mmCIF file as gemmi writes it, N, C-alpha and C atoms, coordinates in Angstrom:
data_model
loop_
_atom_site.group_PDB
_atom_site.id
_atom_site.type_symbol
_atom_site.label_atom_id
_atom_site.label_alt_id
_atom_site.label_comp_id
_atom_site.label_asym_id
_atom_site.label_entity_id
_atom_site.label_seq_id
_atom_site.pdbx_PDB_ins_code
_atom_site.Cartn_x
_atom_site.Cartn_y
_atom_site.Cartn_z
_atom_site.occupancy
_atom_site.B_iso_or_equiv
_atom_site.pdbx_formal_charge
_atom_site.auth_seq_id
_atom_site.auth_asym_id
_atom_site.pdbx_PDB_model_num
ATOM 1 N N . UNK Axp A 1 ? 6.97 -36.467 -24.531 1 0 ? 1 A 1
ATOM 2 C CA . UNK Axp A 1 ? 8.592 -36.115 -24.164 1 0 ? 1 A 1
ATOM 3 C C . UNK Axp A 1 ? 8.323 -36.917 -22.669 1 0 ? 1 A 1
ATOM 4 N N . UNK Axp A 2 ? 9.083 -37.498 -21.887 1 0 ? 2 A 1
ATOM 5 C CA . UNK Axp A 2 ? 9.054 -38.168 -20.448 1 0 ? 2 A 1
ATOM 6 C C . UNK Axp A 2 ? 9.933 -37.155 -19.677 1 0 ? 2 A 1
ATOM 7 N N . UNK Axp A 3 ? 9.276 -36.849 -18.945 1 0 ? 3 A 1
ATOM 8 C CA . UNK Axp A 3 ? 9.254 -36.025 -17.656 1 0 ? 3 A 1
ATOM 9 C C . UNK Axp A 3 ? 10.417 -36.99 -16.647 1 0 ? 3 A 1
ATOM 10 N N . UNK Axp A 4 ? 11.891 -36.323 -16.745 1 0 ? 4 A 1
ATOM 11 C CA . UNK Axp A 4 ? 12.863 -36.18 -15.561 1 0 ? 4 A 1
ATOM 12 C C . UNK Axp A 4 ? 13.07 -35.297 -14.599 1 0 ? 4 A 1
ATOM 13 N N . UNK Axp A 5 ? 13.401 -35.842 -13.512 1 0 ? 5 A 1
ATOM 14 C CA . UNK Axp A 5 ? 13.665 -35.04 -12.957 1 0 ? 5 A 1
ATOM 15 C C . UNK Axp A 5 ? 14.923 -35.652 -11.762 1 0 ? 5 A 1
ATOM 16 N N . UNK Axp A 6 ? 16.215 -34.641 -11.75 1 0 ? 6 A 1
ATOM 17 C CA . UNK Axp A 6 ? 17.639 -34.905 -11.161 1 0 ? 6 A 1
ATOM 18 C C . UNK Axp A 6 ? 17.725 -34.703 -9.66 1 0 ? 6 A 1
ATOM 19 N N . UNK Axp A 7 ? 18.291 -35.647 -8.728 1 0 ? 7 A 1
ATOM 20 C CA . UNK Axp A 7 ? 18.124 -35.684 -7.322 1 0 ? 7 A 1
ATOM 21 C C . UNK Axp A 7 ? 18.498 -34.006 -6.978 1 0 ? 7 A 1
ATOM 22 N N . UNK Axp A 8 ? 19.496 -33.558 -7.881 1 0 ? 8 A 1
ATOM 23 C CA . UNK Axp A 8 ? 19.05 -31.754 -7.677 1 0 ? 8 A 1
ATOM 24 C C . UNK Axp A 8 ? 17.662 -31.401 -7.285 1 0 ? 8 A 1
ATOM 25 N N . UNK Axp A 9 ? 17.058 -31.658 -8.511 1 0 ? 9 A 1
ATOM 26 C CA . UNK Axp A 9 ? 16.02 -30.918 -8.727 1 0 ? 9 A 1
ATOM 27 C C . UNK Axp A 9 ? 14.725 -31.167 -8.251 1 0 ? 9 A 1
ATOM 28 N N . UNK Axp A 10 ? 15.147 -32.527 -7.682 1 0 ? 10 A 1
ATOM 29 C CA . UNK Axp A 10 ? 13.931 -32.871 -6.596 1 0 ? 10 A 1
ATOM 30 C C . UNK Axp A 10 ? 14.221 -32.149 -5.423 1 0 ? 10 A 1
ATOM 31 N N . UNK Axp A 11 ? 15.533 -32.026 -4.712 1 0 ? 11 A 1
ATOM 32 C CA . UNK Axp A 11 ? 16.173 -31.468 -3.47 1 0 ? 11 A 1
ATOM 33 C C . UNK Axp A 11 ? 15.54 -29.906 -3.556 1 0 ? 11 A 1
ATOM 34 N N . UNK Axp A 12 ? 15.291 -29.008 -4.479 1 0 ? 12 A 1
ATOM 35 C CA . UNK Axp A 12 ? 15.513 -27.598 -5.127 1 0 ? 12 A 1
ATOM 36 C C . UNK Axp A 12 ? 13.172 -28 -5.08 1 0 ? 12 A 1
ATOM 37 N N . UNK Axp A 13 ? 12.846 -29.216 -5.871 1 0 ? 13 A 1
ATOM 38 C CA . UNK Axp A 13 ? 11.311 -28.608 -5.538 1 0 ? 13 A 1
ATOM 39 C C . UNK Axp A 13 ? 10.813 -29.14 -4.309 1 0 ? 13 A 1
ATOM 40 N N . UNK Axp A 14 ? 11.718 -29.54 -3.325 1 0 ? 14 A 1
ATOM 41 C CA . UNK Axp A 14 ? 11.62 -30.264 -2.061 1 0 ? 14 A 1
ATOM 42 C C . UNK Axp A 14 ? 11.598 -28.703 -1.037 1 0 ? 14 A 1
ATOM 43 N N . UNK Axp A 15 ? 12.634 -28.232 -1.337 1 0 ? 15 A 1
ATOM 44 C CA . UNK Axp A 15 ? 12.782 -26.906 -0.676 1 0 ? 15 A 1
ATOM 45 C C . UNK Axp A 15 ? 11.463 -26.213 -1.487 1 0 ? 15 A 1
ATOM 46 N N . UNK Axp A 16 ? 10.931 -26.132 -2.102 1 0 ? 16 A 1
ATOM 47 C CA . UNK Axp A 16 ? 10.5 -25.184 -2.77 1 0 ? 16 A 1
ATOM 48 C C . UNK Axp A 16 ? 8.931 -25.241 -1.46 1 0 ? 16 A 1
ATOM 49 N N . UNK Axp A 17 ? 9.032 -26.759 -1.564 1 0 ? 17 A 1
ATOM 50 C CA . UNK Axp A 17 ? 7.134 -27.221 -1.504 1 0 ? 17 A 1
ATOM 51 C C . UNK Axp A 17 ? 7.39 -26.918 0.115 1 0 ? 17 A 1
ATOM 52 N N . UNK Axp A 18 ? 8.347 -27.317 0.595 1 0 ? 18 A 1
ATOM 53 C CA . UNK Axp A 18 ? 8.437 -26.508 2.151 1 0 ? 18 A 1
ATOM 54 C C . UNK Axp A 18 ? 8.294 -25.564 2.706 1 0 ? 18 A 1
ATOM 55 N N . UNK Axp A 19 ? 8.984 -24.473 1.819 1 0 ? 19 A 1
ATOM 56 C CA . UNK Axp A 19 ? 8.626 -23.042 1.751 1 0 ? 19 A 1
ATOM 57 C C . UNK Axp A 19 ? 7.333 -23.029 1.672 1 0 ? 19 A 1
ATOM 58 N N . UNK Axp A 20 ? 6.444 -23.348 1.133 1 0 ? 20 A 1
ATOM 59 C CA . UNK Axp A 20 ? 4.795 -23.108 0.743 1 0 ? 20 A 1
ATOM 60 C C . UNK Axp A 20 ? 4.498 -23.343 2.305 1 0 ? 20 A 1
ATOM 61 N N . UNK Axp A 21 ? 4.486 -24.396 2.388 1 0 ? 21 A 1
ATOM 62 C CA . UNK Axp A 21 ? 3.608 -25.236 3.48 1 0 ? 21 A 1
ATOM 63 C C . UNK Axp A 21 ? 4.398 -23.902 5.14 1 0 ? 21 A 1
ATOM 64 N N . UNK Axp A 22 ? 5.539 -24.039 4.483 1 0 ? 22 A 1
ATOM 65 C CA . UNK Axp A 22 ? 6.251 -23.201 6.429 1 0 ? 22 A 1
ATOM 66 C C . UNK Axp A 22 ? 5.342 -21.799 5.913 1 0 ? 22 A 1
ATOM 67 N N . UNK Axp A 23 ? 5.52 -21.099 4.903 1 0 ? 23 A 1
ATOM 68 C CA . UNK Axp A 23 ? 4.955 -19.522 4.337 1 0 ? 23 A 1
ATOM 69 C C . UNK Axp A 23 ? 3.319 -19.94 5.151 1 0 ? 23 A 1
ATOM 70 N N . UNK Axp A 24 ? 2.603 -21.027 4.51 1 0 ? 24 A 1
ATOM 71 C CA . UNK Axp A 24 ? 0.719 -21.503 5.261 1 0 ? 24 A 1
ATOM 72 C C . UNK Axp A 24 ? 1.088 -21.486 6.848 1 0 ? 24 A 1
ATOM 73 N N . UNK Axp A 25 ? 2.187 -22.462 7.697 1 0 ? 25 A 1
ATOM 74 C CA . UNK Axp A 25 ? 1.532 -22.408 9.204 1 0 ? 25 A 1
ATOM 75 C C . UNK Axp A 25 ? 2.188 -21.453 9.84 1 0 ? 25 A 1
ATOM 76 N N . UNK Axp A 26 ? 2.797 -20.53 9.331 1 0 ? 26 A 1
ATOM 77 C CA . UNK Axp A 26 ? 3.185 -19.129 9.695 1 0 ? 26 A 1
ATOM 78 C C . UNK Axp A 26 ? 2.101 -18.177 9.67 1 0 ? 26 A 1
ATOM 79 N N . UNK Axp A 27 ? 1.435 -17.8 8.797 1 0 ? 27 A 1
ATOM 80 C CA . UNK Axp A 27 ? 0.52 -16.994 8.501 1 0 ? 27 A 1
ATOM 81 C C . UNK Axp A 27 ? -0.71 -17.872 9.414 1 0 ? 27 A 1
ATOM 82 N N . UNK Axp A 28 ? -0.708 -19.099 9.677 1 0 ? 28 A 1
ATOM 83 C CA . UNK Axp A 28 ? -1.832 -19.104 10.486 1 0 ? 28 A 1
ATOM 84 C C . UNK Axp A 28 ? -1.608 -19.241 11.916 1 0 ? 28 A 1
ATOM 85 N N . UNK Axp A 29 ? -0.52 -19.586 11.969 1 0 ? 29 A 1
ATOM 86 C CA . UNK Axp A 29 ? -0.369 -19.317 13.592 1 0 ? 29 A 1
ATOM 87 C C . UNK Axp A 29 ? -0.395 -17.974 13.88 1 0 ? 29 A 1
ATOM 88 N N . UNK Axp A 30 ? 0.392 -17.274 12.893 1 0 ? 30 A 1
ATOM 89 C CA . UNK Axp A 30 ? 0.804 -15.435 14.08 1 0 ? 30 A 1
ATOM 90 C C . UNK Axp A 30 ? -1.08 -14.532 13.291 1 0 ? 30 A 1
ATOM 91 N N . UNK Axp A 31 ? -0.821 -14.466 12.208 1 0 ? 31 A 1
ATOM 92 C CA . UNK Axp A 31 ? -1.7 -13.622 11.416 1 0 ? 31 A 1
ATOM 93 C C . UNK Axp A 31 ? -3.102 -13.919 12.03 1 0 ? 31 A 1
ATOM 94 N N . UNK Axp A 32 ? -3.523 -15.264 11.826 1 0 ? 32 A 1
ATOM 95 C CA . UNK Axp A 32 ? -4.421 -15.826 11.957 1 0 ? 32 A 1
ATOM 96 C C . UNK Axp A 32 ? -5.252 -15.563 13.529 1 0 ? 32 A 1
ATOM 97 N N . UNK Axp A 33 ? -4.389 -16.018 14.249 1 0 ? 33 A 1
ATOM 98 C CA . UNK Axp A 33 ? -4.654 -16.065 15.497 1 0 ? 33 A 1
ATOM 99 C C . UNK Axp A 33 ? -4.649 -14.834 16.434 1 0 ? 33 A 1
ATOM 100 N N . UNK Axp A 34 ? -3.87 -13.798 15.601 1 0 ? 34 A 1
ATOM 101 C CA . UNK Axp A 34 ? -3.767 -12.385 16.028 1 0 ? 34 A 1
ATOM 102 C C . UNK Axp A 34 ? -5.077 -11.418 15.749 1 0 ? 34 A 1
ATOM 103 N N . UNK Axp A 35 ? -5.58 -11.832 14.355 1 0 ? 35 A 1
ATOM 104 C CA . UNK Axp A 35 ? -7.11 -11.219 14.224 1 0 ? 35 A 1
ATOM 105 C C . UNK Axp A 35 ? -8.31 -12.105 15.196 1 0 ? 35 A 1
ATOM 106 N N . UNK Axp A 36 ? -7.986 -13.319 14.624 1 0 ? 36 A 1
ATOM 107 C CA . UNK Axp A 36 ? -8.807 -13.626 16.588 1 0 ? 36 A 1
ATOM 108 C C . UNK Axp A 36 ? -8.819 -13.766 17.407 1 0 ? 36 A 1
ATOM 109 N N . UNK Axp A 37 ? -8.243 -13.101 17.619 1 0 ? 37 A 1
ATOM 110 C CA . UNK Axp A 37 ? -7.652 -12.165 19.032 1 0 ? 37 A 1
ATOM 111 C C . UNK Axp A 37 ? -8.504 -10.628 19.348 1 0 ? 37 A 1
ATOM 112 N N . UNK Axp A 38 ? -7.619 -9.941 18.139 1 0 ? 38 A 1
ATOM 113 C CA . UNK Axp A 38 ? -8.842 -9.067 18.068 1 0 ? 38 A 1
ATOM 114 C C . UNK Axp A 38 ? -10.174 -8.344 18.309 1 0 ? 38 A 1
ATOM 115 N N . UNK Axp A 39 ? -10.359 -9.768 16.961 1 0 ? 39 A 1
ATOM 116 C CA . UNK Axp A 39 ? -12.22 -9.715 17.112 1 0 ? 39 A 1
ATOM 117 C C . UNK Axp A 39 ? -12.515 -10.041 18.816 1 0 ? 39 A 1
ATOM 118 N N . UNK Axp A 40 ? -12.116 -10.937 19.156 1 0 ? 40 A 1
ATOM 119 C CA . UNK Axp A 40 ? -12.193 -11.36 21.051 1 0 ? 40 A 1
ATOM 120 C C . UNK Axp A 40 ? -12.237 -9.9 21.93 1 0 ? 40 A 1
ATOM 121 N N . UNK Axp A 41 ? -10.999 -9.331 21.049 1 0 ? 41 A 1
ATOM 122 C CA . UNK Axp A 41 ? -10.824 -7.81 22.48 1 0 ? 41 A 1
ATOM 123 C C . UNK Axp A 41 ? -11.975 -7.108 21.842 1 0 ? 41 A 1
ATOM 124 N N . UNK Axp A 42 ? -12.696 -6.849 20.487 1 0 ? 42 A 1
ATOM 125 C CA . UNK Axp A 42 ? -13.613 -6.092 20.254 1 0 ? 42 A 1
ATOM 126 C C . UNK Axp A 42 ? -14.729 -6.403 20.425 1 0 ? 42 A 1
ATOM 127 N N . UNK Axp A 43 ? -15.031 -8.052 20.714 1 0 ? 43 A 1
ATOM 128 C CA . UNK Axp A 43 ? -16.54 -7.947 21.028 1 0 ? 43 A 1
ATOM 129 C C . UNK Axp A 43 ? -16.477 -8.287 22.892 1 0 ? 43 A 1
ATOM 130 N N . UNK Axp A 44 ? -15.8 -8.114 23.42 1 0 ? 44 A 1
ATOM 131 C CA . UNK Axp A 44 ? -15.281 -7.691 24.78 1 0 ? 44 A 1
ATOM 132 C C . UNK Axp A 44 ? -16.15 -6.411 24.93 1 0 ? 44 A 1
ATOM 133 N N . UNK Axp A 45 ? -14.943 -5.078 23.982 1 0 ? 45 A 1
ATOM 134 C CA . UNK Axp A 45 ? -15.047 -3.805 24.59 1 0 ? 45 A 1
ATOM 135 C C . UNK Axp A 45 ? -15.523 -3.204 24.212 1 0 ? 45 A 1
ATOM 136 N N . UNK Axp A 46 ? -15.924 -3.131 22.566 1 0 ? 46 A 1
ATOM 137 C CA . UNK Axp A 46 ? -16.943 -1.954 21.857 1 0 ? 46 A 1
ATOM 138 C C . UNK Axp A 46 ? -18.707 -2.624 22.035 1 0 ? 46 A 1
ATOM 139 N N . UNK Axp A 47 ? -19.044 -2.14 21.429 1 0 ? 47 A 1
ATOM 140 C CA . UNK Axp A 47 ? -20.759 -2.042 21.248 1 0 ? 47 A 1
ATOM 141 C C . UNK Axp A 47 ? -21.228 -1.529 20.082 1 0 ? 47 A 1
ATOM 142 N N . UNK Axp A 48 ? -22.086 -2.153 19.565 1 0 ? 48 A 1
ATOM 143 C CA . UNK Axp A 48 ? -23.377 -0.908 18.642 1 0 ? 48 A 1
ATOM 144 C C . UNK Axp A 48 ? -22.633 -1.736 17.038 1 0 ? 48 A 1
ATOM 145 N N . UNK Axp A 49 ? -23.459 -0.468 15.981 1 0 ? 49 A 1
ATOM 146 C CA . UNK Axp A 49 ? -22.723 -0.89 14.668 1 0 ? 49 A 1
ATOM 147 C C . UNK Axp A 49 ? -21.313 -0.813 14.498 1 0 ? 49 A 1
ATOM 148 N N . UNK Axp A 50 ? -20.325 0.101 15.552 1 0 ? 50 A 1
ATOM 149 C CA . UNK Axp A 50 ? -19.161 0.125 14.891 1 0 ? 50 A 1
ATOM 150 C C . UNK Axp A 50 ? -18.829 -1.086 15.005 1 0 ? 50 A 1
ATOM 151 N N . UNK Axp A 51 ? -19.136 -1.823 16.299 1 0 ? 51 A 1
ATOM 152 C CA . UNK Axp A 51 ? -18.424 -2.736 16.612 1 0 ? 51 A 1
ATOM 153 C C . UNK Axp A 51 ? -18.816 -4.003 15.698 1 0 ? 51 A 1
ATOM 154 N N . UNK Axp A 52 ? -19.933 -3.88 15.237 1 0 ? 52 A 1
ATOM 155 C CA . UNK Axp A 52 ? -20.457 -5.682 14.421 1 0 ? 52 A 1
ATOM 156 C C . UNK Axp A 52 ? -19.9 -4.888 13.004 1 0 ? 52 A 1
ATOM 157 N N . UNK Axp A 53 ? -20.194 -3.679 12.414 1 0 ? 53 A 1
ATOM 158 C CA . UNK Axp A 53 ? -18.977 -3.477 10.813 1 0 ? 53 A 1
ATOM 159 C C . UNK Axp A 53 ? -17.665 -3.553 11.04 1 0 ? 53 A 1
ATOM 160 N N . UNK Axp A 54 ? -16.633 -2.907 11.917 1 0 ? 54 A 1
ATOM 161 C CA . UNK Axp A 54 ? -15.318 -3.526 12.112 1 0 ? 54 A 1
ATOM 162 C C . UNK Axp A 54 ? -14.902 -4.893 12.449 1 0 ? 54 A 1
ATOM 163 N N . UNK Axp A 55 ? -15.844 -5.883 12.779 1 0 ? 55 A 1
ATOM 164 C CA . UNK Axp A 55 ? -16.086 -7.041 13.138 1 0 ? 55 A 1
ATOM 165 C C . UNK Axp A 55 ? -16.519 -8.124 12.206 1 0 ? 55 A 1
ATOM 166 N N . UNK Axp A 56 ? -16.801 -7.715 11.566 1 0 ? 56 A 1
ATOM 167 C CA . UNK Axp A 56 ? -17.081 -8.153 9.953 1 0 ? 56 A 1
ATOM 168 C C . UNK Axp A 56 ? -16.263 -7.891 8.869 1 0 ? 56 A 1
ATOM 169 N N . UNK Axp A 57 ? -15.484 -6.948 9.004 1 0 ? 57 A 1
ATOM 170 C CA . UNK Axp A 57 ? -14.001 -6.56 8.2 1 0 ? 57 A 1
ATOM 171 C C . UNK Axp A 57 ? -12.904 -7.64 8.72 1 0 ? 57 A 1
ATOM 172 N N . UNK Axp A 58 ? -12.881 -7.555 9.883 1 0 ? 58 A 1
ATOM 173 C CA . UNK Axp A 58 ? -12.081 -8.435 10.748 1 0 ? 58 A 1
ATOM 174 C C . UNK Axp A 58 ? -12.495 -10.302 9.615 1 0 ? 58 A 1
ATOM 175 N N . UNK Axp A 59 ? -13.319 -10.214 10.03 1 0 ? 59 A 1
ATOM 176 C CA . UNK Axp A 59 ? -14.043 -12.019 9.886 1 0 ? 59 A 1
ATOM 177 C C . UNK Axp A 59 ? -13.777 -11.659 8.511 1 0 ? 59 A 1
ATOM 178 N N . UNK Axp A 60 ? -13.98 -11.252 7.666 1 0 ? 60 A 1
ATOM 179 C CA . UNK Axp A 60 ? -13.697 -11.406 5.643 1 0 ? 60 A 1
ATOM 180 C C . UNK Axp A 60 ? -12.591 -11.281 5.932 1 0 ? 60 A 1
ATOM 181 N N . UNK Axp A 61 ? -10.98 -10.264 6.492 1 0 ? 61 A 1
ATOM 182 C CA . UNK Axp A 61 ? -9.963 -10.686 5.538 1 0 ? 61 A 1
ATOM 183 C C . UNK Axp A 61 ? -9.465 -12.492 6.806 1 0 ? 61 A 1
ATOM 184 N N . UNK Axp A 62 ? -10.331 -12.557 7.743 1 0 ? 62 A 1
ATOM 185 C CA . UNK Axp A 62 ? -9.905 -14.047 8.635 1 0 ? 62 A 1
ATOM 186 C C . UNK Axp A 62 ? -9.909 -14.94 7.792 1 0 ? 62 A 1
ATOM 187 N N . UNK Axp A 63 ? -10.603 -14.585 6.458 1 0 ? 63 A 1
ATOM 188 C CA . UNK Axp A 63 ? -11.386 -16.137 5.761 1 0 ? 63 A 1
ATOM 189 C C . UNK Axp A 63 ? -10.8 -15.805 4.457 1 0 ? 63 A 1
ATOM 190 N N . UNK Axp A 64 ? -10.324 -14.525 3.896 1 0 ? 64 A 1
ATOM 191 C CA . UNK Axp A 64 ? -9.37 -14.361 3.035 1 0 ? 64 A 1
ATOM 192 C C . UNK Axp A 64 ? -8.495 -14.953 3 1 0 ? 64 A 1
ATOM 193 N N . UNK Axp A 65 ? -7.329 -14.798 4.204 1 0 ? 65 A 1
ATOM 194 C CA . UNK Axp A 65 ? -6.277 -15.377 4.885 1 0 ? 65 A 1
ATOM 195 C C . UNK Axp A 65 ? -6.139 -16.909 5.096 1 0 ? 65 A 1
ATOM 196 N N . UNK Axp A 66 ? -7.165 -17.138 5.516 1 0 ? 66 A 1
ATOM 197 C CA . UNK Axp A 66 ? -7.584 -18.243 5.446 1 0 ? 66 A 1
ATOM 198 C C . UNK Axp A 66 ? -7.839 -19.425 4.342 1 0 ? 66 A 1
ATOM 199 N N . UNK Axp A 67 ? -8.277 -18.929 4.041 1 0 ? 67 A 1
ATOM 200 C CA . UNK Axp A 67 ? -8.62 -19.084 1.705 1 0 ? 67 A 1
ATOM 201 C C . UNK Axp A 67 ? -7.097 -19.459 1.743 1 0 ? 67 A 1
ATOM 202 N N . UNK Axp A 68 ? -6.165 -18.688 1.808 1 0 ? 68 A 1
ATOM 203 C CA . UNK Axp A 68 ? -5.268 -18.538 0.48 1 0 ? 68 A 1
ATOM 204 C C . UNK Axp A 68 ? -4.356 -19.454 0.966 1 0 ? 68 A 1
ATOM 205 N N . UNK Axp A 69 ? -4.017 -19.73 2.336 1 0 ? 69 A 1
ATOM 206 C CA . UNK Axp A 69 ? -3.481 -20.345 3.013 1 0 ? 69 A 1
ATOM 207 C C . UNK Axp A 69 ? -4.127 -22.072 2.492 1 0 ? 69 A 1
ATOM 208 N N . UNK Axp A 70 ? -5.18 -22.019 2.526 1 0 ? 70 A 1
ATOM 209 C CA . UNK Axp A 70 ? -5.744 -23.756 1.907 1 0 ? 70 A 1
ATOM 210 C C . UNK Axp A 70 ? -5.047 -23.492 0.832 1 0 ? 70 A 1
ATOM 211 N N . UNK Axp A 71 ? -5.262 -22.834 -0.056 1 0 ? 71 A 1
ATOM 212 C CA . UNK Axp A 71 ? -4.366 -22.937 -1.607 1 0 ? 71 A 1
ATOM 213 C C . UNK Axp A 71 ? -3.228 -23.258 -1.415 1 0 ? 71 A 1
ATOM 214 N N . UNK Axp A 72 ? -1.971 -22.439 -0.794 1 0 ? 72 A 1
ATOM 215 C CA . UNK Axp A 72 ? -0.654 -22.767 -0.202 1 0 ? 72 A 1
ATOM 216 C C . UNK Axp A 72 ? -0.583 -24.393 0.194 1 0 ? 72 A 1
ATOM 217 N N . UNK Axp A 73 ? -1.433 -24.777 1.11 1 0 ? 73 A 1
ATOM 218 C CA . UNK Axp A 73 ? -0.695 -25.838 1.434 1 0 ? 73 A 1
ATOM 219 C C . UNK Axp A 73 ? -1.503 -27.016 0.352 1 0 ? 73 A 1
ATOM 220 N N . UNK Axp A 74 ? -2.59 -26.911 -0.125 1 0 ? 74 A 1
ATOM 221 C CA . UNK Axp A 74 ? -3.272 -27.602 -1.41 1 0 ? 74 A 1
ATOM 222 C C . UNK Axp A 74 ? -2.216 -27.534 -2.688 1 0 ? 74 A 1
ATOM 223 N N . UNK Axp A 75 ? -1.774 -26.516 -3.023 1 0 ? 75 A 1
ATOM 224 C CA . UNK Axp A 75 ? -0.279 -26.241 -4.309 1 0 ? 75 A 1
ATOM 225 C C . UNK Axp A 75 ? 0.358 -27.397 -3.478 1 0 ? 75 A 1
ATOM 226 N N . UNK Axp A 76 ? 1.165 -27.241 -2.15 1 0 ? 76 A 1
ATOM 227 C CA . UNK Axp A 76 ? 2.713 -27.534 -1.652 1 0 ? 76 A 1
ATOM 228 C C . UNK Axp A 76 ? 1.697 -29.319 -2.049 1 0 ? 76 A 1
ATOM 229 N N . UNK Axp A 77 ? 0.852 -29.487 -1.296 1 0 ? 77 A 1
ATOM 230 C CA . UNK Axp A 77 ? 0.517 -31.054 -1.086 1 0 ? 77 A 1
ATOM 231 C C . UNK Axp A 77 ? 0.608 -31.67 -2.526 1 0 ? 77 A 1
ATOM 232 N N . UNK Axp A 78 ? 0.278 -31.031 -3.385 1 0 ? 78 A 1
ATOM 233 C CA . UNK Axp A 78 ? -0.313 -31.257 -5.401 1 0 ? 78 A 1
ATOM 234 C C . UNK Axp A 78 ? 1.767 -31.405 -5.643 1 0 ? 78 A 1
ATOM 235 N N . UNK Axp A 79 ? 2.386 -29.871 -5.645 1 0 ? 79 A 1
ATOM 236 C CA . UNK Axp A 79 ? 3.023 -30.146 -6.525 1 0 ? 79 A 1
ATOM 237 C C . UNK Axp A 79 ? 4.551 -31.452 -5.671 1 0 ? 79 A 1
ATOM 238 N N . UNK Axp A 80 ? 4.101 -31.716 -4.465 1 0 ? 80 A 1
ATOM 239 C CA . UNK Axp A 80 ? 4.824 -32.721 -3.394 1 0 ? 80 A 1
ATOM 240 C C . UNK Axp A 80 ? 4.529 -34.325 -4.047 1 0 ? 80 A 1
ATOM 241 N N . UNK Axp A 81 ? 2.973 -34.592 -4.22 1 0 ? 81 A 1
ATOM 242 C CA . UNK Axp A 81 ? 3.126 -35.694 -4.679 1 0 ? 81 A 1
ATOM 243 C C . UNK Axp A 81 ? 3.282 -36.214 -6.257 1 0 ? 81 A 1
ATOM 244 N N . UNK Axp A 82 ? 3.071 -34.848 -7.176 1 0 ? 82 A 1
ATOM 245 C CA . UNK Axp A 82 ? 3.758 -34.613 -8.39 1 0 ? 82 A 1
ATOM 246 C C . UNK Axp A 82 ? 4.77 -35.133 -8.837 1 0 ? 82 A 1
ATOM 247 N N . UNK Axp A 83 ? 5.398 -34.182 -8.255 1 0 ? 83 A 1
ATOM 248 C CA . UNK Axp A 83 ? 7.045 -34.353 -8.068 1 0 ? 83 A 1
ATOM 249 C C . UNK Axp A 83 ? 7.891 -36.029 -7.489 1 0 ? 83 A 1
ATOM 250 N N . UNK Axp A 84 ? 6.984 -36.115 -6.466 1 0 ? 84 A 1
ATOM 251 C CA . UNK Axp A 84 ? 6.908 -37.737 -6.187 1 0 ? 84 A 1
ATOM 252 C C . UNK Axp A 84 ? 7.617 -38.872 -6.197 1 0 ? 84 A 1
ATOM 253 N N . UNK Axp A 85 ? 5.999 -38.532 -7.871 1 0 ? 85 A 1
ATOM 254 C CA . UNK Axp A 85 ? 5.376 -39.556 -8.804 1 0 ? 85 A 1
ATOM 255 C C . UNK Axp A 85 ? 6.517 -39.609 -9.821 1 0 ? 85 A 1
ATOM 256 N N . UNK Axp A 86 ? 6.883 -38.56 -10.058 1 0 ? 86 A 1
ATOM 257 C CA . UNK Axp A 86 ? 7.488 -38.679 -11.377 1 0 ? 86 A 1
ATOM 258 C C . UNK Axp A 86 ? 9.329 -38.885 -11.158 1 0 ? 86 A 1
ATOM 259 N N . UNK Axp A 87 ? 9.82 -39.125 -9.971 1 0 ? 87 A 1
ATOM 260 C CA . UNK Axp A 87 ? 11.117 -38.555 -9.127 1 0 ? 87 A 1
ATOM 261 C C . UNK Axp A 87 ? 10.974 -40.726 -9.192 1 0 ? 87 A 1
ATOM 262 N N . UNK Axp A 88 ? 10.319 -41.261 -8.57 1 0 ? 88 A 1
ATOM 263 C CA . UNK Axp A 88 ? 9.683 -42.688 -8.673 1 0 ? 88 A 1
ATOM 264 C C . UNK Axp A 88 ? 9.208 -43.532 -9.505 1 0 ? 88 A 1
ATOM 265 N N . UNK Axp A 89 ? 9.136 -42.817 -10.736 1 0 ? 89 A 1
ATOM 266 C CA . UNK Axp A 89 ? 8.733 -43.552 -11.603 1 0 ? 89 A 1
ATOM 267 C C . UNK Axp A 89 ? 9.684 -43.506 -13.083 1 0 ? 89 A 1
ATOM 268 N N . UNK Axp A 90 ? 10.96 -42.672 -12.718 1 0 ? 90 A 1
ATOM 269 C CA . UNK Axp A 90 ? 11.806 -43.033 -13.516 1 0 ? 90 A 1
ATOM 270 C C . UNK Axp A 90 ? 12.684 -43.257 -13.524 1 0 ? 90 A 1
């Protein structure tokens, strides 16, 4: 069965994709920048094992969130391409 996308469906898909991409951008802008600032503050002000362990945990959280952002971006771009191809070829 051939896939079809109406104009309304296409606009709803575009809105959902923009939501994914805006979420990803907001996470990068606020959460990741705050985590990075926190790590730098700890590096300047803390010393010893406690600092190393805490920074290690923050870096792990940073990496997990960054990977989630990348997945969101890839999902949004992939959905956009697929919807665009279907819409243009109908």
